[in-house]
C-alpha positions in Angstrom: 131.5 53.2 116.5 133.0 53.9 119.7 136.3 54.6 120.2 138.7 51.9 121.0 142.2 52.5 121.9 143.5 49.0 121.9 144.6 48.0 118.6 145.5 44.9 116.5 147.9 43.7 118.9 151.5 42.8 118.2 150.5 39.7 116.3 148.4 41.6 114.0 151.4 44.1 113.3 153.4 41.1 112.5 150.6 39.4 110.1 150.3 43.3 108.6 154.6 43.4 108.2 154.7 39.9 106.6 151.7 40.5 103.9 153.5 44.1 103.2 157.2 41.9 102.5 154.9 39.5 100.6 153.4 42.2 98.1 157.1 43.8 97.9 158.3 40.6 96.9 155.8 39.7 94.2 155.5 43.5 93.0 154.6 44.5 90.5 152.3 41.3 89.9 150.9 42.1 93.7 149.9 45.7 92.8 146.8 44.5 90.8 145.5 42.8 94.0 146.0 45.7 96.2 144.7 48.7 94.3 140.7 49.1 93.9 139.0 51.8 92.2 136.2 53.0 94.4 133.3 55.1 92.3 132.3 58.8 92.8 129.2 57.8 94.6 130.6 55.0 96.4 132.6 54.8 100.0 134.7 51.7 100.7 134.9 50.6 104.4 138.3 49.1 104.9 138.7 46.1 107.7 142.4 45.0 108.6 142.2 41.9 110.7 138.6 42.3 111.7 139.0 45.9 112.7 138.1 49.0 110.7 141.0 50.6 109.2 139.8 54.3 110.5 136.9 56.1 111.5 136.4 57.5 107.9 135.6 55.8 104.9 137.8 55.6 101.6 137.2 56.8 98.2 136.3 57.8 95.7 139.4 56.9 93.5 142.5 54.5 94.1 142.9 53.0 97.3 145.8 50.6 98.6 144.8 47.3 100.4 146.8 44.6 101.6 145.6 41.5 100.0 146.2 39.1 103.0 144.9 41.1 106.0 142.7 43.5 104.6 138.8 43.3 103.6 136.5 46.3 102.2 133.1 46.7 101.7 131.6 49.2 99.1 128.6 51.1 100.2 126.7 53.1 97.7 125.8 56.7 98.6 123.0 57.3 96.1 119.5 58.0 97.0 117.3 54.5 97.2 113.7 54.6 96.7 111.8 52.4 98.9 108.4 51.2 97.8 105.8 50.5 100.8 103.5 47.8 99.7 99.7 48.3 100.3 99.1 48.4 104.2 96.0 47.4 105.7 95.4 50.1 108.3 92.3 50.3 110.5 92.0 54.4 111.3 91.0 55.7 114.8 87.4 55.8 113.6 87.4 52.2 112.7 87.5 52.3 109.1 89.4 49.6 107.2 91.7 51.4 104.6 94.6 50.2 102.3 97.9 52.8 102.1 101.0 52.4 100.4 103.8 55.0 99.9 107.2 55.8 99.0 110.4 56.6 101.2 113.4 58.3 99.7 116.8 57.8 101.7 120.5 57.8 101.2 123.3 56.7 103.4 125.4 59.7 104.6 127.7 57.7 107.3 129.1 54.7 105.4 131.0 53.3 108.3 127.9 53.4 110.4 125.8 51.5 107.8 128.3 48.9 107.7 129.1 48.5 111.1 125.9 49.3 113.2 123.1 47.4 111.2 123.7 43.9 109.3 121.4 44.7 106.2 120.6 48.8 106.3 118.3 48.6 103.4 116.0 46.0 104.8 115.9 47.3 108.2 114.7 50.7 106.6 112.4 49.3 104.4 110.9 47.2 107.9 110.9 50.1 109.8 109.2 52.5 107.4 106.0 49.6 107.0 106.0 49.7 110.6 106.1 53.3 111.2 103.4 53.7 108.4 101.1 51.3 110.3 101.7 53.0 113.6 101.1 56.9 112.7 98.2 56.1 110.2 96.5 54.2 113.0 96.1 57.0 115.0 94.4 59.4 112.1 90.7 59.4 111.2 89.7 58.8 107.7 89.2 62.6 107.2 92.7 63.4 108.6 94.1 60.5 106.2 92.3 62.0 103.2 93.2 65.6 104.0 96.5 65.8 105.6 98.5 63.7 103.4 101.4 65.8 103.1 101.4 66.8 107.4 101.3 62.8 107.9 104.4 62.2 105.5 106.2 65.0 107.3 105.6 63.2 110.6 106.8 59.8 109.2 109.6 61.7 107.8 110.5 63.0 111.1 110.1 59.7 112.9 112.1 57.5 110.5 114.9 60.2 110.3 115.3 60.1 114.3 115.3 56.5 114.4 117.8 55.6 111.2 120.5 58.5 112.2 122.9 55.7 114.1 122.8 53.6 111.0 123.7 56.5 108.8 120.9 57.0 106.9 118.9 60.5 106.0 115.7 60.2 105.0 114.7 62.5 102.3 111.5 62.5 101.6 108.3 60.3 102.5 105.2 60.4 100.3 101.7 58.5 100.9 100.6 57.3 96.9 97.4 55.9 97.4 94.6 55.4 100.0 92.3 52.8 99.1 88.9 52.9 100.7 86.4 49.6 100.6 83.4 50.1 97.7 80.6 50.0 100.6 82.2 52.9 102.2 83.0 55.1 99.1 78.8 54.7 98.1 78.2 56.1 101.4 80.6 58.7 101.4 79.4 59.8 97.9 75.4 59.4 99.1 77.1 61.7 102.3 78.3 64.5 99.7 75.7 64.3 97.5 73.3 65.1 100.2 75.7 67.8 101.6 75.4 69.7 97.9 71.6 69.2 97.9 71.5 70.9 101.3 73.8 73.8 100.1 71.7 74.3 97.1 68.4 74.8 98.8 70.0 77.1 101.4 71.4 79.2 98.6 67.8 78.9 96.8 66.0 80.2 99.6 68.6 82.8 100.2 68.0 84.0 96.2 64.0 84.0 96.7 64.5 85.9 100.3 66.5 88.7 98.2 64.4 88.8 95.4 61.4 89.1 97.3 62.9 91.8 99.0 63.7 93.5 95.6 60.3 93.0 94.5 58.8 95.1 97.6 61.0 97.7 97.1 60.1 97.8 93.6 56.6 97.9 94.5 56.8 101.1 96.7 58.4 102.9 94.0 56.0 102.0 91.5 53.2 102.8 94.0 54.5 106.2 94.5 54.4 107.3 90.7 51.6 105.7 88.4 52.8 106.7 85.4 55.8 104.8 86.0 53.5 101.7 86.2 52.3 102.4 82.8 55.6 102.8 81.7 56.7 99.6 83.2 53.5 97.8 81.4 55.0 99.0 78.0 58.2 97.7 78.9 56.4 94.1 79.3 54.9 94.5 75.9 58.2 95.2 74.3 59.9 92.5 75.5 57.2 90.3 74.6 56.6 91.5 71.0 60.2 91.1 70.5 59.8 87.4 69.9 58.1 85.8 67.1 54.4 85.7 68.7 51.0 86.0 67.1 49.2 87.0 70.3 49.8 90.4 72.3 48.5 90.7 75.3 47.7 94.5 76.6 47.2 94.9 80.2 44.0 97.4 80.5 44.3 99.4 83.9 41.2 98.2 86.6 40.4 101.6 86.9 39.1 102.3 83.6 37.0 99.1 83.8 35.4 100.6 86.7 34.7 103.8 85.0 32.7 102.1 82.1 30.5 100.0 84.9 29.5 103.0 86.5 28.4 104.2 83.2 26.2 101.3 82.3 24.7 101.6 85.4 23.7 105.2 84.7 
């Protein structure tokens, strides 16, 4: 509220004096019309002949008003929850979505909330809807899904700066839900499935490559020690015999068969 040097004038003071005298004449009956109770979470903005009585709101507790010249408006200072209904939003990458949210705010200046705006709650609600649509319209679908917290902080900063002159302090903004069309959900699911299959194939190929390198190194070690190869044969037999099998395969070295073949020719 801008500072004003002009008061209520001479006529105003005369009316205030007459009202005060009427209160004194009808005392103590008039005391019930002069005393008002303001709760702890409320503040009262008192008007005297249309002018705000002081730059600060009164309360909590008992306040005294003149019944003929004074009027007052109570303002609730508790935090208000403002539910933003689902908004049809076209994202930056031309995807139609429905986004809803919630805004938590409170009145920190009762005088500004009463004198600077007609209906502070309705104005804050409409501004929150418009800001939500404007901010989300500049984001892609991926940014909207991955950066909800960052977008919420951006909306909170814009609302807080816009409602400061209304005596409003925006405490928190949350984006509750993002609804995507069913066709787009199917496309995104197919894309995610294809990406997972591609990663699985890459992992399997890397595993095969590592296994082949290990087998190559093992074959080089066994080639240097024939006895080690025989021990590997016996270990394989032990593994096969551990199961309930009726058939046991015994590997026979190829060089022994070559020896028998030469004797038969001789």
